[in-house]
VEXLO-203058 format. One record per residue: x, y, z of N, C-alpha, C, O in turn; residue in three letters; residue number from 1. Coordinates in Angstrom, 3 decimals, always signed. Each point is the difference from the previous one (the first is absolute). Layout:
// VEXLO-203058
- X | Y | Z | X | Y | Z | X | Y | Z | X | Y | Z | ala | NUM;
...
***
This chain:
// VEXLO-203058
- +0.816 | -1.191 | +0.000 | -0.816 | +1.191 | +0.000 | +0.862 | +1.259 | +0.000 | -0.347 | +0.984 | -0.653 | met | 1;
- +1.462 | -1.004 | +1.374 | +0.850 | +1.169 | +0.083 | +0.716 | +0.272 | -1.315 | +0.174 | +1.162 | -0.368 | lys | 2;
- +0.241 | -2.192 | -0.345 | +0.745 | +0.184 | -1.247 | -0.827 | +0.711 | -1.068 | +0.500 | +0.943 | -0.613 | arg | 3;
- -1.737 | -1.353 | +0.365 | -0.782 | +0.737 | -1.005 | -0.209 | +1.460 | +0.398 | +0.007 | +0.887 | -0.854 | pro | 4;
- -0.191 | -0.642 | +2.146 | -0.190 | +1.375 | +0.468 | +1.264 | +0.832 | -0.248 | -0.089 | +1.127 | -0.487 | phe | 5;
- +1.255 | -1.673 | +0.817 | +1.264 | +0.699 | -0.237 | +0.210 | +0.257 | -1.490 | +0.468 | +1.066 | -0.399 | leu | 6;
- -0.820 | -2.053 | -0.413 | +0.123 | +0.178 | -1.450 | -0.846 | +1.182 | -0.471 | +0.455 | +0.809 | -0.809 | phe | 7;
- -1.672 | -0.709 | +1.311 | -0.878 | +1.102 | -0.389 | +0.543 | +1.342 | +0.478 | -0.104 | +1.003 | -0.707 | leu | 8;
- +0.682 | -0.984 | +1.902 | +0.585 | +1.236 | +0.515 | +1.162 | +0.439 | -0.884 | +0.082 | +1.166 | -0.386 | val | 9;
- +0.822 | -2.104 | +0.062 | +1.144 | +0.337 | -0.866 | -0.466 | +0.403 | -1.393 | +0.509 | +0.966 | -0.569 | phe | 10;
- -1.468 | -1.694 | +0.019 | -0.512 | +0.327 | -1.331 | -0.625 | +1.389 | -0.009 | +0.182 | +0.769 | -0.943 | ala | 11;
- -0.921 | -0.458 | +2.006 | -0.615 | +1.321 | +0.104 | +1.042 | +1.096 | +0.114 | -0.158 | +1.078 | -0.573 | gly | 12;
- +1.216 | -1.351 | +1.307 | +1.076 | +0.976 | +0.160 | +0.661 | +0.281 | -1.336 | +0.227 | +1.159 | -0.347 | thr | 13;
- +0.086 | -2.208 | -0.408 | +0.661 | +0.191 | -1.293 | -0.938 | +0.666 | -1.005 | +0.433 | +0.831 | -0.798 | phe | 14;
- -1.709 | -1.192 | +0.835 | -0.958 | +0.625 | -0.909 | -0.132 | +1.490 | +0.315 | -0.069 | +0.829 | -0.907 | ala | 15;
- +0.034 | -0.497 | +2.197 | -0.084 | +1.405 | +0.402 | +1.255 | +0.745 | -0.427 | -0.083 | +1.137 | -0.463 | thr | 16;
- +1.255 | -1.771 | +0.614 | +1.256 | +0.611 | -0.428 | +0.006 | +0.287 | -1.487 | +0.486 | +1.046 | -0.431 | gly | 17;
- -1.021 | -1.965 | -0.355 | -0.059 | +0.203 | -1.444 | -0.935 | +1.161 | -0.336 | +0.287 | +0.800 | -0.890 | ala | 18;
- -1.403 | -0.716 | +1.606 | -0.947 | +1.090 | -0.252 | +0.630 | +1.346 | +0.341 | -0.182 | +0.985 | -0.717 | ala | 19;
- +0.920 | -0.957 | +1.813 | +0.663 | +1.245 | +0.389 | +1.064 | +0.371 | -1.021 | +0.151 | +1.172 | -0.344 | ile | 20;
- +0.593 | -2.175 | -0.147 | +1.055 | +0.264 | -0.975 | -0.576 | +0.602 | -1.283 | +0.647 | +0.826 | -0.643 | ala | 21;
- -1.855 | -1.235 | +0.273 | -0.615 | +0.529 | -1.210 | -0.533 | +1.414 | +0.190 | -0.177 | +0.728 | -0.977 | glu | 22;
- -0.078 | -0.336 | +2.193 | -0.603 | +1.295 | +0.273 | +0.931 | +0.843 | +0.878 | -0.404 | +0.506 | +1.047 | asp | 23;
- +1.655 | -0.366 | -1.492 | +0.968 | +0.776 | +0.782 | -0.420 | +1.452 | +0.116 | -0.620 | +0.566 | -0.900 | asn | 24;
- +0.965 | +0.008 | +2.010 | -0.273 | +1.413 | +0.207 | +1.245 | +0.838 | -0.245 | -0.057 | +1.229 | +0.031 | met | 25;
- +1.179 | -1.891 | -0.276 | +1.256 | +0.678 | -0.263 | +0.603 | -0.604 | -1.255 | -0.005 | -1.219 | -0.171 | val | 26;
- +0.519 | +2.060 | -0.699 | +0.626 | -0.453 | -1.227 | +1.478 | +0.366 | +0.049 | +0.351 | +1.138 | +0.311 | ile | 27;
- +0.503 | -2.090 | -0.615 | +1.427 | +0.285 | -0.060 | +0.344 | +0.466 | -1.404 | -0.437 | -0.589 | -0.989 | gln | 28;
- +1.218 | +1.645 | +0.913 | +0.357 | +0.603 | -1.281 | +1.510 | -0.026 | -0.159 | +0.741 | +0.360 | +0.914 | val | 29;
- -0.298 | -0.790 | -2.083 | +1.430 | +0.006 | -0.293 | +0.388 | +1.381 | -0.536 | -0.747 | +0.615 | -0.761 | lys | 30;
- +1.917 | -0.142 | +1.166 | +0.489 | +1.310 | -0.432 | +1.460 | -0.103 | -0.398 | +0.745 | -0.830 | +0.521 | arg | 31;
- -0.349 | +1.685 | -1.450 | +1.411 | +0.096 | -0.376 | +0.747 | +0.783 | +1.060 | -0.558 | +0.891 | +0.642 | met | 32;
- +1.800 | -1.224 | -0.468 | +0.842 | +0.813 | +0.868 | +0.426 | +1.246 | -0.772 | -0.089 | +0.046 | -1.227 | thr | 33;
- +0.545 | +0.947 | +1.955 | +0.513 | +1.208 | -0.633 | +1.183 | -0.345 | -0.908 | +0.144 | +0.573 | -1.080 | met | 34;
- +0.694 | -1.501 | +1.516 | +1.156 | -0.398 | -0.787 | -0.412 | -0.641 | -1.324 | +0.642 | +0.225 | -1.026 | glu | 35;
- -1.700 | -1.014 | +1.047 | -0.501 | -0.618 | -1.232 | -0.526 | +1.062 | -0.955 | +0.298 | -0.029 | -1.194 | thr | 36;
- -1.078 | +0.963 | +1.719 | -0.535 | +1.084 | -0.833 | +1.139 | +0.814 | -0.615 | -0.061 | +0.366 | -1.174 | ala | 37;
- +1.093 | -0.084 | +1.960 | +1.144 | +0.760 | -0.500 | +0.745 | -0.790 | -1.078 | +0.481 | +0.582 | -0.972 | ala | 38;
- -0.384 | -1.898 | +1.138 | +0.668 | -0.835 | -1.001 | -0.776 | -0.003 | -1.314 | +0.601 | +0.015 | -1.075 | ala | 39;
- -1.929 | -0.034 | +1.154 | -0.833 | +0.071 | -1.206 | +0.258 | +1.322 | -0.723 | +0.226 | +0.023 | -1.210 | val | 40;
- -0.263 | +1.071 | +1.961 | +0.206 | +1.327 | -0.591 | +1.389 | +0.103 | -0.639 | +0.129 | +0.469 | -1.131 | ala | 41;
- +0.887 | -0.897 | +1.840 | +1.376 | +0.080 | -0.505 | +0.174 | -0.828 | -1.269 | +0.648 | +0.450 | -0.945 | lys | 42;
- -1.215 | -1.646 | +0.912 | +0.101 | -0.855 | -1.179 | -0.732 | +0.616 | -1.195 | +0.454 | -0.139 | -1.136 | ala | 43;
- -1.567 | +0.810 | +1.375 | -0.724 | +0.668 | -1.085 | +0.840 | +1.143 | -0.573 | +0.087 | +0.158 | -1.218 | ala | 44;
- +0.526 | +0.633 | +2.090 | +0.866 | +1.095 | -0.451 | +1.158 | -0.567 | -0.825 | +0.315 | +0.518 | -1.072 | val | 45;
- +0.310 | -1.572 | +1.569 | +1.136 | -0.597 | -0.703 | -0.405 | -0.566 | -1.361 | +0.764 | +0.097 | -0.960 | glu | 46;
- -1.959 | -0.686 | +0.868 | -0.478 | -0.545 | -1.277 | -0.174 | +1.107 | -1.031 | +0.345 | -0.172 | -1.169 | ala | 47;
- -0.881 | +1.310 | +1.603 | -0.174 | +1.110 | -0.939 | +1.336 | +0.671 | -0.315 | +0.215 | +0.443 | -1.128 | cys | 48;
- +0.682 | -0.362 | +2.108 | +1.333 | +0.553 | -0.258 | +0.719 | -0.802 | -1.083 | +0.690 | +0.563 | -0.850 | arg | 49;
- -0.859 | -1.878 | +0.892 | +0.632 | -0.859 | -1.001 | -0.505 | +0.321 | -1.407 | +0.678 | -0.294 | -0.984 | ala | 50;
- -1.852 | +0.891 | +0.887 | -0.577 | +0.419 | -1.279 | +0.324 | +1.460 | -0.296 | -0.414 | +0.543 | -1.024 | lys | 51;
- +1.162 | +0.086 | +1.934 | +0.352 | +1.406 | -0.179 | -1.118 | +0.959 | +0.374 | -0.064 | +1.115 | -0.519 | gly | 52;
- -0.824 | -1.544 | +1.424 | -1.179 | +0.792 | +0.351 | +0.030 | +0.344 | +1.488 | +0.291 | -0.858 | +0.833 | ile | 53;
- -0.584 | +2.084 | -0.509 | -0.108 | +0.479 | +1.386 | -1.487 | -0.015 | +0.374 | -0.837 | +0.523 | -0.736 | gln | 54;
- +0.523 | -1.121 | +1.876 | -1.406 | -0.160 | +0.397 | -0.233 | +0.390 | +1.451 | +0.934 | +0.198 | +0.777 | ile | 55;
- -2.210 | -0.097 | -0.443 | -0.458 | +0.045 | +1.376 | -0.753 | -1.288 | +0.246 | -0.688 | -0.496 | -0.893 | gly | 56;
- +0.806 | -0.051 | +2.089 | -0.669 | -1.261 | +0.335 | -0.579 | +0.100 | +1.406 | +0.619 | +0.561 | +0.904 | val | 57;
- -1.810 | -1.111 | -0.738 | -0.645 | -0.063 | +1.308 | -0.469 | -1.426 | +0.244 | -0.612 | -0.624 | -0.866 | thr | 58;
- +0.906 | +0.122 | +2.053 | -0.505 | -1.302 | +0.438 | -0.977 | +0.278 | +1.135 | +0.340 | +0.650 | +0.989 | val | 59;
- -1.572 | -1.159 | -1.151 | -1.026 | +0.194 | +1.025 | -0.305 | -1.330 | +0.666 | +0.209 | -1.061 | -0.588 | val | 60;
- -0.710 | +1.124 | +1.834 | -0.413 | -1.215 | +0.681 | -1.387 | -0.404 | -0.506 | -0.540 | +0.636 | -0.905 | asp | 61;
- -0.019 | -1.662 | +1.470 | -1.284 | -0.528 | -0.470 | -1.153 | +0.991 | +0.179 | -1.057 | -0.164 | -0.609 | arg | 62;
- +1.255 | +1.188 | +1.440 | -1.015 | +1.032 | +0.196 | +0.198 | +1.193 | -0.928 | -0.789 | +0.944 | +0.025 | asp | 63;
- +1.837 | -0.982 | -0.840 | +0.277 | +1.096 | -0.914 | +0.817 | +1.121 | +0.613 | +0.105 | +1.077 | -0.586 | gly | 64;
- +0.475 | -1.310 | +1.756 | +0.800 | +1.007 | +0.691 | +1.463 | -0.148 | -0.437 | +0.544 | -1.103 | +0.061 | val | 65;
- +0.103 | +2.188 | -0.500 | +1.396 | -0.106 | -0.441 | +0.906 | -0.571 | +1.092 | -0.053 | +0.399 | +1.163 | pro | 66;
- +0.881 | -1.346 | -1.587 | +0.929 | -0.643 | +0.909 | +1.446 | +0.270 | -0.414 | +0.897 | +0.029 | +0.842 | gln | 67;
- -0.675 | +0.171 | -2.154 | +1.336 | +0.344 | -0.499 | -0.183 | +0.885 | -1.228 | -0.808 | -0.298 | -0.879 | ala | 68;
- +1.557 | +1.371 | +0.831 | -0.079 | +0.951 | -1.115 | +1.421 | +0.366 | -0.412 | +0.832 | +0.338 | +0.842 | val | 69;
- -0.560 | -0.410 | -2.149 | +1.315 | +0.385 | -0.519 | -0.180 | +0.789 | -1.292 | -0.885 | -0.282 | -0.807 | met | 70;
- +1.739 | +1.265 | +0.638 | +0.039 | +0.767 | -1.262 | +1.449 | +0.036 | -0.428 | +0.872 | +0.450 | +0.744 | arg | 71;
- -0.622 | -0.931 | -1.962 | +1.369 | +0.005 | -0.494 | +0.461 | +1.441 | -0.189 | -0.816 | +0.921 | -0.044 | asp | 72;
- +2.089 | -0.738 | -0.063 | +0.654 | +1.304 | +0.075 | -0.651 | +1.103 | -0.820 | -0.236 | +1.089 | +0.523 | thr | 73;
- -0.058 | -1.338 | -1.775 | -0.561 | +1.078 | -0.825 | -1.430 | -0.281 | -0.461 | -0.489 | +0.645 | -0.928 | ile | 74;
- -0.173 | -1.588 | +1.558 | -1.409 | -0.251 | -0.325 | -0.832 | +1.187 | +0.472 | +0.226 | +0.513 | +1.095 | ala | 75;
- -1.182 | -0.072 | -1.905 | -0.842 | +1.126 | +0.425 | -0.778 | -0.322 | +1.280 | -0.359 | -1.153 | +0.239 | pro | 76;
- +0.109 | +2.151 | +0.558 | -0.705 | -0.177 | +1.270 | -1.397 | -0.594 | -0.211 | -0.480 | -0.761 | +0.840 | val | 77;
- -0.164 | +1.098 | -1.937 | -1.361 | -0.493 | -0.242 | -0.049 | -1.518 | -0.121 | -1.067 | -0.594 | +0.160 | ile | 78;
- +2.205 | -0.047 | -0.440 | +0.005 | -1.461 | -0.092 | -0.399 | -0.648 | +1.322 | -0.528 | -1.112 | +0.014 | thr | 79;
- +0.777 | +1.798 | +1.085 | -0.359 | -0.577 | +1.303 | -1.511 | -0.061 | +0.188 | -0.532 | -1.018 | +0.442 | leu | 80;
- -0.154 | +2.096 | -0.773 | -1.455 | +0.024 | +0.143 | -0.651 | -1.023 | -0.935 | -0.941 | -0.696 | +0.382 | gln | 81;
- +1.450 | +0.619 | -1.597 | -0.564 | -0.946 | -0.965 | +0.285 | -1.442 | +0.430 | -0.881 | -0.856 | -0.077 | ile | 82;
- +2.106 | +0.588 | +0.527 | +0.339 | -1.367 | +0.416 | -0.848 | -0.433 | +1.199 | -0.402 | -1.160 | +0.088 | ser | 83;
- +0.133 | +2.076 | +0.820 | -0.852 | -0.340 | +1.141 | -1.415 | -0.335 | -0.462 | -0.608 | -0.949 | +0.494 | glu | 84;
- +0.085 | +1.726 | -1.441 | -1.343 | -0.273 | -0.525 | -0.090 | -1.344 | -0.704 | -1.017 | -0.688 | +0.095 | gly | 85;
- +2.077 | +0.312 | -0.801 | +0.024 | -1.304 | -0.671 | +0.097 | -1.131 | +1.019 | -0.692 | -1.010 | -0.129 | lys | 86;
- +1.544 | +1.169 | +1.137 | +0.134 | -1.030 | +1.037 | -1.323 | -0.171 | +0.744 | -0.427 | -1.121 | +0.280 | ala | 87;
- -0.211 | +2.237 | +0.033 | -1.278 | -0.028 | +0.712 | -1.063 | -0.734 | -0.825 | -0.726 | -0.841 | +0.530 | tyr | 88;
- +0.638 | +1.158 | -1.816 | -0.981 | -0.657 | -0.865 | +0.288 | -1.498 | -0.107 | -0.922 | -0.814 | +0.032 | ala | 89;
- +2.203 | +0.450 | -0.158 | +0.360 | -1.420 | -0.121 | -0.430 | -0.795 | +1.221 | -0.503 | -1.116 | -0.129 | ala | 90;
- +0.697 | +1.685 | +1.313 | -0.362 | -0.734 | +1.215 | -1.511 | +0.038 | +0.250 | -0.559 | -0.980 | +0.491 | val | 91;
- -0.099 | +2.068 | -0.813 | -1.444 | +0.078 | +0.240 | -0.793 | -0.919 | -0.936 | -1.027 | -0.553 | +0.394 | met | 92;
- +1.503 | +0.392 | -1.629 | -0.698 | -0.843 | -0.965 | +0.657 | -1.373 | -0.136 | -0.549 | -0.892 | -0.646 | phe | 93;
- +1.733 | +0.722 | +1.259 | +0.753 | -1.253 | -0.021 | +0.247 | -0.517 | -1.413 | -0.101 | -1.199 | -0.259 | asn | 94;
- +0.421 | +2.104 | -0.643 | +0.390 | -0.349 | -1.372 | +1.048 | +1.002 | -0.452 | +0.096 | +1.098 | +0.549 | val | 95;
- +0.695 | -1.478 | -1.558 | +0.898 | +1.001 | -0.590 | -0.833 | +1.153 | -0.560 | -1.070 | -0.218 | -0.569 | pro | 96;
- +1.560 | +1.427 | +0.730 | -0.790 | +1.158 | -0.428 | -0.176 | +0.054 | -1.513 | -0.876 | +0.714 | -0.486 | thr | 97;
- +1.682 | -1.446 | -0.263 | -0.192 | -0.060 | -1.456 | -1.352 | -0.631 | -0.343 | -0.510 | +0.190 | -1.105 | ser | 98;
- -0.065 | -0.930 | +2.036 | -1.306 | -0.633 | -0.214 | -1.167 | +0.916 | +0.360 | -1.157 | -0.394 | -0.151 | glu | 99;
- +1.433 | +1.588 | +0.617 | -1.053 | +0.904 | +0.472 | -0.345 | +1.111 | -0.995 | -0.844 | +0.847 | +0.294 | leu | 100;
- +1.470 | -0.841 | -1.441 | -0.203 | +1.078 | -0.968 | -1.452 | +0.267 | -0.340 | -0.396 | +1.158 | -0.134 | gly | 101;
- -0.409 | -2.202 | -0.008 | -1.416 | +0.169 | -0.351 | -0.781 | +0.714 | +1.100 | -1.034 | +0.611 | -0.270 | ala | 102;
- +1.518 | -0.685 | +1.497 | -0.697 | +0.644 | +1.124 | +0.448 | +1.440 | +0.220 | -0.624 | +0.734 | +0.767 | arg | 103;
- +1.690 | -0.330 | -1.428 | +0.588 | +1.319 | +0.262 | -0.983 | +1.144 | -0.261 | +0.057 | +1.018 | +0.690 | ala | 104;
- -0.940 | -1.158 | -1.654 | -0.943 | +1.073 | -0.318 | -1.377 | -0.233 | +0.601 | -1.010 | +0.443 | -0.546 | asn | 105;
- +0.979 | -1.138 | +1.666 | -1.244 | -0.211 | +0.736 | +0.103 | +0.781 | +1.309 | +1.079 | +0.482 | +0.343 | thr | 106;
- -2.172 | -0.351 | +0.385 | +0.079 | +0.731 | +1.281 | +1.076 | -0.544 | +0.948 | +0.670 | +0.778 | +0.681 | pro | 107;
- -0.500 | -2.086 | -0.631 | +1.014 | -0.551 | +0.906 | +1.411 | +0.346 | -0.477 | +0.919 | +0.117 | +0.811 | ile | 108;
- -0.751 | +0.044 | -2.102 | +1.301 | +0.372 | -0.552 | +0.369 | +1.449 | +0.276 | +1.149 | +0.400 | -0.185 | gly | 109;
- -2.116 | +0.377 | +0.624 | +0.261 | +1.416 | +0.304 | +0.097 | +0.269 | +1.503 | -0.013 | +1.152 | +0.434 | arg | 110;
- +0.110 | -2.218 | +0.349 | +0.177 | +0.160 | +1.440 | +1.405 | +0.568 | +0.232 | +0.975 | -0.540 | -0.523 | val | 111;
- -0.862 | +1.619 | +1.297 | +1.327 | +0.578 | +0.242 | +0.967 | -1.026 | +0.586 | -0.342 | -0.759 | +0.908 | pro | 112;
- +1.554 | +0.758 | -1.450 | +1.040 | -0.888 | +0.505 | +0.065 | -1.352 | -0.680 | +0.897 | -0.792 | +0.289 | gly | 113;
- -1.832 | +0.512 | -1.191 | +0.006 | -1.272 | -0.725 | +0.496 | +0.259 | -1.418 | -0.585 | +0.800 | -0.731 | val | 114;
- +1.668 | -1.478 | +0.342 | +0.546 | +0.142 | -1.355 | -0.115 | -1.360 | -0.680 | +0.648 | -0.969 | +0.396 | val | 115;
- -1.490 | +0.920 | -1.431 | -0.289 | -1.256 | -0.683 | +0.719 | -0.119 | -1.331 | -0.598 | -0.400 | -0.998 | met | 116;
- +1.862 | +0.740 | +0.979 | +0.795 | -0.225 | -1.205 | +1.117 | -0.970 | +0.339 | +0.367 | -0.140 | +1.167 | ser | 117;
- +0.171 | -0.524 | -2.164 | +1.009 | -1.038 | +0.208 | +1.161 | +0.519 | +0.833 | +0.428 | +1.147 | -0.133 | ala | 118;
- +0.068 | -2.026 | +0.994 | +1.142 | +0.352 | +0.840 | -0.156 | -0.414 | +1.447 | +0.908 | +0.218 | +0.803 | gly | 119;
- -2.049 | -0.815 | -0.449 | -0.216 | -0.464 | +1.368 | -0.306 | -1.484 | +0.004 | -0.721 | -0.498 | -0.864 | gly | 120;
- +1.277 | -0.211 | +1.848 | -0.284 | -1.432 | +0.139 | -0.217 | -0.343 | +1.469 | +0.633 | +0.584 | +0.879 | val | 121;
- -1.532 | -1.536 | -0.615 | -0.182 | -0.450 | +1.380 | +1.173 | -0.880 | +0.428 | +0.673 | -0.608 | -0.832 | pro | 122;
- -0.446 | +0.553 | +2.121 | +1.006 | -0.892 | +0.572 | -0.775 | -1.056 | +0.767 | -0.665 | +0.295 | +0.993 | ile | 123;
- +0.760 | -1.525 | -1.465 | -0.810 | -1.072 | +0.557 | +0.879 | -1.232 | +0.200 | +0.888 | -0.275 | -0.807 | glu | 124;
- -1.137 | -0.447 | +1.865 | +0.716 | -1.252 | +0.241 | -0.914 | -0.966 | +0.734 | -0.664 | +0.365 | +0.970 | val | 125;
- +0.640 | -1.592 | -1.442 | -0.797 | -1.031 | +0.648 | -1.460 | +0.354 | +0.152 | -0.632 | -0.397 | +0.979 | gly | 126;
- +0.082 | +1.134 | -1.925 | -1.399 | +0.394 | +0.067 | -0.270 | +1.193 | +0.898 | -1.152 | +0.400 | +0.163 | gly | 127;
- +2.190 | +0.174 | +0.422 | -0.164 | +1.179 | +0.862 | +0.487 | +1.247 | -0.715 | +1.121 | +0.039 | -0.507 | ser | 128;
- -1.962 | +0.969 | +0.469 | +0.376 | +1.289 | -0.565 | +0.799 | +0.762 | +1.047 | -0.500 | +0.277 | +1.090 | leu | 129;
- +1.742 | +0.060 | -1.422 | +0.875 | +0.694 | +0.941 | +0.085 | +1.496 | -0.266 | +0.247 | +0.783 | +0.917 | leu | 130;
- -0.451 | -0.385 | -2.170 | +0.132 | +1.406 | -0.334 | +0.017 | +0.191 | -1.499 | -0.459 | -0.854 | -0.759 | gly | 131;
- +0.998 | +1.990 | +0.343 | +0.108 | +0.312 | -1.418 | +1.198 | +0.893 | -0.229 | +0.474 | +0.679 | +0.910 | gly | 132;
- +0.010 | -0.690 | -2.142 | +1.115 | +0.866 | -0.379 | -0.397 | +0.754 | -1.258 | -0.575 | -0.574 | -0.925 | val | 133;
- +0.885 | +1.862 | +0.899 | -0.281 | +0.830 | -1.162 | +1.261 | +0.710 | -0.441 | +0.801 | +0.444 | +0.822 | gly | 134;
- -0.635 | -0.341 | -2.132 | +1.160 | +0.657 | -0.594 | -0.479 | +1.047 | -0.985 | -0.977 | -0.206 | -0.720 | val | 135;
- +1.674 | +1.332 | +0.695 | -0.294 | +1.068 | -0.953 | +1.306 | +0.639 | -0.447 | +0.947 | +0.133 | +0.776 | ser | 136;
- -0.921 | +0.261 | -2.047 | +1.167 | +0.714 | -0.514 | +0.523 | -0.540 | -1.306 | +0.737 | +0.696 | -0.698 | gly | 137;
- -1.095 | -1.925 | +0.342 | +0.450 | -0.572 | -1.272 | -0.816 | +0.602 | -1.136 | -1.086 | +0.532 | +0.229 | ala | 138;
- +1.599 | -0.613 | -1.448 | -0.742 | +0.545 | -1.141 | -1.348 | -0.687 | -0.251 | -0.874 | +0.572 | -0.652 | pro | 139;
- +0.706 | -1.794 | +1.166 | -1.287 | -0.687 | -0.167 | -0.393 | -0.694 | +1.293 | +0.850 | -0.357 | +0.816 | ser | 140;
- -2.141 | +0.173 | -0.646 | -0.502 | -0.714 | +1.163 | +0.447 | -1.446 | +0.013 | +0.187 | -0.586 | +1.067 | gly | 141;
- -0.013 | +0.004 | -2.248 | +0.449 | -1.389 | -0.071 | +1.391 | -0.143 | +0.610 | +0.276 | -0.972 | +0.703 | glu | 142;
- +0.600 | +1.942 | -0.973 | +1.344 | -0.037 | +0.582 | -0.078 | +0.233 | +1.505 | +0.703 | -0.658 | +0.767 | thr | 143;
- -1.552 | +1.589 | -0.343 | -0.227 | +0.198 | +1.440 | -0.387 | -1.334 | +0.643 | +0.525 | -0.366 | +1.051 | asp | 144;
- -1.442 | -0.352 | -1.690 | -0.489 | -1.252 | +0.557 | +1.089 | -1.070 | +0.016 | +0.077 | -0.782 | +0.948 | gln | 145;
- +0.757 | +0.736 | -1.971 | +1.112 | -0.949 | -0.010 | +0.917 | +0.235 | +1.204 | +0.439 | -0.947 | +0.652 | glu | 146;
- -0.161 | +2.212 | -0.370 | +0.867 | +0.324 | +1.139 | -0.680 | -0.328 | +1.326 | +0.649 | -0.490 | +0.924 | cys | 147;
- -1.950 | +0.756 | -0.824 | -0.741 | -0.352 | +1.213 | +0.011 | -1.512 | +0.205 | +0.206 | -0.482 | +1.113 | ala | 148;
- -0.427 | -0.250 | -2.181 | +0.008 | -1.466 | +0.084 | +1.381 | -0.515 | +0.386 | +0.109 | -0.966 | +0.755 | gln | 149;
- +0.945 | +1.597 | -1.265 | +1.367 | -0.385 | +0.375 | +0.215 | +0.199 | +1.501 | +0.696 | -0.789 | +0.640 | ala | 150;
- -1.289 | +1.836 | -0.083 | +0.094 | +0.229 | +1.438 | -0.631 | -1.132 | +0.787 | +0.567 | -0.470 | +0.987 | gly | 151;
- -1.747 | +0.028 | -1.423 | -0.692 | -1.095 | +0.682 | +0.798 | -1.298 | -0.154 | +0.185 | -0.745 | +0.962 | val | 152;
- +0.277 | +0.489 | -2.171 | +0.738 | -1.240 | -0.248 | +1.287 | -0.084 | +0.819 | +0.460 | -1.096 | +0.318 | glu | 153;
- +0.114 | +2.230 | +0.021 | +1.242 | +0.008 | +0.783 | -0.187 | -0.590 | +1.396 | +0.958 | -0.488 | +0.599 | ala | 154;
- -2.181 | +0.531 | -0.081 | -0.255 | -0.524 | +1.354 | -0.964 | -1.188 | +0.007 | -0.232 | -0.598 | +1.051 | val | 155;
- -0.321 | +0.254 | -2.190 | -1.056 | -1.024 | -0.065 | +0.419 | -1.329 | +0.619 | -0.745 | -0.561 | +0.803 | gln | 156;
- +1.908 | +0.053 | -1.155 | +0.436 | -1.291 | +0.544 | +0.147 | +0.069 | +1.517 | -0.441 | -0.906 | +0.708 | thr | 157;
- +1.058 | +1.973 | -0.206 | +0.154 | +0.133 | +1.447 | -1.362 | +0.101 | +0.694 | -0.194 | -0.563 | +1.078 | asp | 158;
- -0.752 | +1.286 | -1.704 | -1.339 | +0.094 | +0.580 | -0.671 | -1.376 | +0.045 | -0.621 | -0.359 | +1.000 | leu | 159;
- +0.749 | -0.401 | -2.077 | -0.610 | -1.330 | -0.043 | +0.605 | -0.918 | +1.043 | -0.704 | -0.823 | +0.584 | glu | 160;
- +1.997 | +0.953 | -0.341 | +0.664 | -0.847 | +0.987 | -0.388 | +0.403 | +1.428 | +0.116 | -0.806 | +0.924 | met | 161;
- -0.571 | +2.040 | -0.743 | -0.333 | +0.470 | +1.354 | -1.408 | -0.394 | +0.439 | -0.347 | +0.143 | +1.172 | ser | 162;
- -0.444 | -0.624 | -2.084 | -1.390 | -0.359 | +0.331 | -0.074 | -1.404 | +0.523 | -1.085 | -0.479 | +0.332 | ile | 163;
***
């Protein structure tokens, strides 16, 4: 008689634990370190330098808040504002900003601080969105995006190993 009762108690405990696990009241969020964000920015600058281009780059966290900002020596100051807008758009929509062109002339595309032209990419690892990187200053958005992607690729393996 005692064994079936104990079994039911244990089964109830585990079932309750599973129910609680499905309905968590706290969510754990993965974040990049400042050093990782700086490494992304530095690698993006170096990728564009290799092409003979001076850029501004901004790396934002998953909330769109700047975490690392760099402007190469003679890149115009406006590249910083544009790069931040691209990074922000990439993380808010979780797609490369080159995919947002059709939305640029809609009400959401005119939200202040959102730049929907090529040059921003999300930073994602293991299904977790960590942030975004935006680049501005190259003659084309495609080149901006190549440099932004180079920044992400510079840390991608280390990020994957850290998860």
